[in-house]
C-alpha positions in Angstrom: -0.1 -0.3 0.0 2.7 2.2 0.9 4.8 1.5 -2.5 1.1 2.1 -4.0 0.9 5.7 -2.7 4.7 6.8 -3.4 4.5 5.5 -7.3 1.5 7.9 -7.5 2.5 10.8 -5.7 6.3 10.6 -7.5 3.7 10.1 -10.8 2.1 13.0 -10.4 4.9 14.7 -8.9 6.5 14.1 -12.6 3.3 14.8 -14.6 2.9 18.3 -12.9 6.9 19.3 -13.8 6.6 18.0 -17.0 3.2 20.5 -17.6 5.0 22.8 -16.2 8.2 22.9 -18.3 6.0 22.4 -21.5 3.8 25.9 -20.8 7.1 27.4 -20.0 8.0 26.5 -23.4 5.0 27.0 -25.0 5.0 31.0 -23.6 8.5 31.4 -24.9 8.0 30.3 -28.4 4.4 32.5 -28.2 6.9 35.4 -27.4 8.9 35.1 -30.3 5.9 34.6 -32.7 4.7 37.9 -31.5 7.8 39.4 -31.8 7.8 38.3 -35.4 4.2 39.4 -36.1 5.2 43.1 -34.8 7.9 43.0 -37.2 6.0 42.0 -40.0 3.6 44.7 -39.0 5.9 47.5 -38.8 7.4 46.5 -42.3 4.0 46.2 -43.9 2.9 49.7 -42.5 6.0 51.3 -44.2 5.2 49.4 -47.9 3.0 52.4 -48.5 5.5 54.9 -47.5 8.4 53.2 -50.0 5.5 53.0 -52.9 4.8 56.5 -52.8 8.9 57.7 -52.5 9.6 55.7 -55.7 6.5 57.2 -57.2 8.1 60.4 -56.7 11.6 59.5 -57.8 10.2 58.0 -61.0 8.4 61.4 -61.6 11.5 63.6 -61.0 13.4 60.6 -63.4 10.9 60.9 -65.9 10.9 64.9 -66.0 14.9 64.9 -65.7 15.0 62.5 -69.1 12.4 65.0 -71.2 14.4 67.8 -70.0 17.9 66.4 -71.7 
């Protein structure tokens, strides 16, 4: 009876330890994924600005070529 109780406590404790470690790893991965999403969103918000600058540059080049 004592051996069964000790075995049950050991198995339960080991399971709780494993769940805790797994939870920490999941939290870490979610944090890293969140960082990547933020980087991507920042890049996506800058694309229209870059496109507008390219339009202006192309227009200026066209004007320079016409004045040659």
